[in-house]
Structure formats: structure tokens, C-alpha cells
C-alpha positions, 0 to 999 in steps of 0.5 A: 158165783151162781149161775143166775149172775153169769146168765145176766152178765155179758160175755166179756171174753167175746166182747174182748175177742179172746178165748175163754182160756186166755191169759191175763196178758192176752186179755190185757193186750187185746183190750188195749188193741180194741180200746185204741181201735174204738176210741171215740177221739178217732171217730168223732161224733159217732155214738155207736163207736162210743157205745162200743168203747164203753162196752170194751171198758166195761168188759175189761173192768168187769172181767177184772172184778169177776176174777177178783171175786172168784179168787176171793170166793175160792180163798175163803171157801177153802178156809171153811166158814 
């Protein structure tokens, strides 16, 4: 992944409140904790909470995408074109 892509994306680790070297399991557990804490059903009518919840979901699904992309990139880069 190039530096331009990284600079325009959010820091998913900060959103999910985990360290950069966090395991997949730690990321998943913290995502679930934050999703429960910020779920809109617990804070009816609060738009800020809904935005935070969406940000958390975006970070988790985006983090999974980034990991899959990097794995794909590494796998095919090692094969040579």
C-alpha cells in the first residue's frame, strides 16, 4: 500500500483504541466492547453517538480490508509478476 493511501485514511487503531501491534483477537474484542458502549439503541436520539458507532464499524471493517489487501499484496508480490 502506498503512503498516499495511508495518509488519507483514518487511524483505525486509534478509533478501536488498540496498540499498533494488537493481535486480531484483541482488535475483535475491543471492537465488540466499543460497539456495545456506543450502540445507538443505548443512546436514543443522540446523533454524535450514531456517528461514533459508524466510525467504529468503519474502522473494524476497514481494518479487515486493509489486512486482506496487504496479505494479497504480499502473496502476489512474492511470486513476481
